N, C-alpha and C positions, 0 to 999 in steps of 0.2 A: 621690476624686481632688481635688487642690487646684490651682486654676487661677489664673494671673495674667492678667487681661484689661487690656490697655493701651488707653487711649482709651475706657474704659467709660462715660463720661458723655456721649459723643456719640450720634449717631443709631443707627447699627447696633450699636455696642458695648453700649449700654444695653438694647436689645432682646435681644441675645444673653445678657446676664447674667440678665435676667428669665426667659428661656427655660430656661437651665441650672438655676437655683435652683428653678424650678417642676417641672421634669421629673426631676431627680436629687436626692432628699432627703438624700443623704449627701455631696454635693459641696460644696466651699467655694470661694469666689471672692474674690480681692483685686482691686480696681479701682484701677489707677494712672492718674490723669488730671491733666493740667496745668491744666485748666479755662480753656482759651482761649475766644475768643468763642463757639465752637460747642459747648463743653462745658457741660452744664446738669444740675445735680444734681436738678432737678425731674423729669428723665427717670427717676429711680430711686426715686421716692417709695414705690413699691409694695414695694421690697426693703430700704430703708435701715435698718429695724429688725430685719431677719433676722439671727439670730446667726451664720449661715454666710456672711455678706457683710461685707467691710471695705473702706472707701474710704481711699485714700492720695493726697493731693495731691502731685504731683511730675511732673517732666519726664523723658521717656525718654532724653534726652541727658545726664542727670545720672547718672553711673555709680555714685555712692555711694547715691543713692536707689534706683536699680534693683537694686543688689546687696542692699540691705536687704530688699526684698520678694521678690526672686527666690529667695532661699535657703529660703523657706518653701513653695514650690510644686512641682508635678510637671510642669506644662505652662505655656508662655507662648503666648498668642494675641494677636498684635499688630494691634489695630484702630487704634492711634494714628497719625494722619497729618494733614498739611495736604492738603485734598482739592479745593478749589474752583478750577477752571481759571482763571476770571476773576482771582482773587486771585494765582495763580501768574504771570500776565502782568505784574502790577505789582510783585511782591516774590518773585522766584524763590529768593532766598537762604533764606527761611524754609522753603521746601519741601525744599531740599537738606539743611538742618540736621535737620529732623524726620524726613523720609522715608528719608534715607540714613544720616546720622550716628547718629540715634536707633536705627535698626535695628541698626547695628553694635554699639552699647552693649548692646542686648538680646541679641544673639547671643553676645557675650562672657559675659554673665551666665548664659545657658543652657548654654554650654560648661563654664563653671566649676562649675555645680551639677548637671551630668549629668542634665538633664531628660529626661523620656520623649518629649516632643514640643516642637518650636517651630513654630508655625503662623503664617505671614505672610499677612495679609489684603490682597490686592492688587486690581487692577482690569483690566478688559478694555482699557482705554485704552492700556496698554503696547504693544499690538500695532499701534496706529495704525488708519487708515481702510482699509476694504475695499469695493470696488464690488459684488462678487458673492461668494457662498459664505460661509464662516465660518472663522475662525482656529482651529487646533488648538493644543494645548499645546507642540508642537515647532516652531511657526513662529517666525521671528526677530522681535525686538522693534523696532518703528519708531515710538517715541513722537513726538507732534507738539507737545505743550505742555510747559512746564517742570514742571507737575504730573505728567504722564505719565512724563516722563523721570526725575523723582525717584523715582517708584514703581518704574520699571524698574531704576534703580540699586540700590534696596533689594532687589529680587528677585534681582539678580545676586549681591549679597553673600550672601544667604541660600543660594543654590545653591552658592557657593564654600565657605561654611562646612560645608555638607553633604558636599562632596567632600573638602576638605582635612582637616577635623577629625572627619569621620564623625558629624556632628551630625544627629540625626533630624529633619530639617526637612521641612515641607510648605508649598507655596505655593497659595493659592486666588486665582483671578481671576474676579471676578463682574461681571455686567452692571449697568446702572443700577438702583439701589435706590430705592424710594419707600415711603411709609407714614407713620403718625403720628410726631410728635416730630422730623421732619426740619427742620433749620434753614432758615428762609425766605429763603435766597439761591439755593437750587436751584430748577430750573424748576417742578416740580409744586407745592411749597408756596408759592413766590413768586407763582405765578399764581393759586392758590386764595385766598391772603390778600389779594392786590391786588384780585381780583374782589369779594371780600366787602366791601372798603372802596370799591368802585366806582372804583378807580384803574386806569390803563392797564396792560395786561399786555405787557411788552416782548419781542416775538418777533424773534429774530435772523434777519437775511437774509430768504430766501424761506420759511423755516419748514419746509423739506423735509429737514433733517438727520434721519437715522434712528438710533434707539437701541433696543436690546433692554432690556426692563424686567422687573424681578423685585420682588415684594412682599417687604418686609424680613423678614417672618416665615418665608417660604420660604428666604431666604438663611441665616437662623439655623439652620434645620433642616439645611441643606446643610453648614454648618460643623460642626454637632454630629455629623453622619454621618462627616465627614472626621476629626474628632477621635478617633473610636472605631474607624473602619474604614479610614481612609486609610493609604497606604503611604509610609513615610519616603522622601524623595528625589523624590517625585512632585509634579507640578503638576496642579491640577484646575480646569478652567473651570466656572463656575456660571452657566448661562443661564436666563432666565425663559421664553424662547420667545415673547415678545410684542414684535415689532418694530412701532414706531409712529413716524411723523414728529412733530416738535415741533408742527406745525400741527394734526395730528389730536388730539394730547393737549390742546392749547389749546382746541379746539372742544368736546371732551368735558367739560372742566372747566367751561366757560361753560354748556354744556347742563345739567350736573348742578346748577349753582347758579342756573339760569334767568336768566343774565346775557346782555346783548346782545353780539354779535360786534363791535360798535363799540368795545368796550374794547381790542381788539387793536391794538397799536401796533408797526408794523414799524420796527426799529432797525438801525443799521449792524452788519453781521455781525462776529463775534468774530475776532480774529487767529488764523490757523491752525486754524480750526474744521473738525474732521474731519467728513466727509460721512456716513459710516455705520460703526457698530460691529456686529460679529456674531461670536459664538464658538460653537464646537462643544463640546457638553457630554456627549458619549457616554461619556467615561471615568467621570464621577461617576454617570451614569445606570446604569452597570454595577454600581455599589455599591448601587443601589436607590433613588436619589433621583429624585423627580418633583415639580415644583412643584404645590402644591395650589390656588393662587389664580389665577383668570383675571384678566387685566389690568383689565377693567371692574369686576369685583367689588372688587378691591383699591383701585381709584381711588375707588369709591363709599365704601368704609370710610374712606379717607384724607380725602376731602372732609368726611364727617360728623364726623370727629375735629376738624378745624380749625374747623368750624362750632360745635362744642360746647366748644372749649378756647381761646377768645379770650384768657383770662387767661394762657395760656402764650406766645402769639405776639405779642400786641399790645404788651407792654412792649418786646420786642425791636425791633419795627418802629417804635415811637414814638421810639426813641433812648435809652430809659432805660438800656439795657445796652450801647449801642454804644461802641466804642472810636473814637479819632480816626481810625485807619486805616480802619475800616469806613465811617465817614462819608465819607471821601475816595473810597472805592470806589463807594458808592451815588451820590454826586454825579457821578462820571465816567459811570456807567451811564445816569443820567438825561439827561445832556448828549448822549450818543450816541443 
């Protein structure tokens, strides 16, 4: 099978590529990535010389580039996205362009080339917040942030192409991912790396916002299962089954690193900050999926990785690879 993985130099995409090439010795993978601030080819060092892997630098919004690579594959898996909620509050247009327009370009290419599958990697954030219970795949979408709205827009396009053009599309909606190689703007890697440098860890509001967490390797196995066993036209929620408050996670990180709680710095809560995400994943469980990692085990592995790979994250946080936009974002967060 020949796969086009978009956004494959990012956190989840790079883990998925590694997973596929290791598990399936006859599969080939083309990685299309724009290499924005969060795209890092260091994430793919282990596979860069694999003859079954090819990297192409390009934007999913560029139809000519997409068409060039799409004609040589059987399946598109779209991991490419602008994903960080804080950034979407400052520059929502970037999210609309990549997450909606880019998705439409990919769908057109998939339709033209009669692909076996088009798989959209989405997020549980499209459902919005829920006080009790858990969202199912048939619940309406109530996104709260520009990021979540852009992902919901992409999902709706995917569904429309499935109905109108009978394109064999599948949508996955996963809970919060964590693990090695995650860009240090997200909560877990930001707090780990800040603590390692004895810098304050900025905890939003009262710290009681709840998220369900899944280790990135478990997410990759779920997408692998859906690639081979998923039914076209379906949506699959992927939950880790590990609900934690941000405060609980912060304390666990500091405990693992043997750092004092005095590093916690409560900052003004984020605009439109959803209180709790929770999704029901019975549908994918019926296919045989069950997360292997307990949260505490995955967190320990993640902490260990950042402790042992300062050469990966320190240049990012020192500003060596920062864009002007990223510097502005970090300055704003520090002031808050």
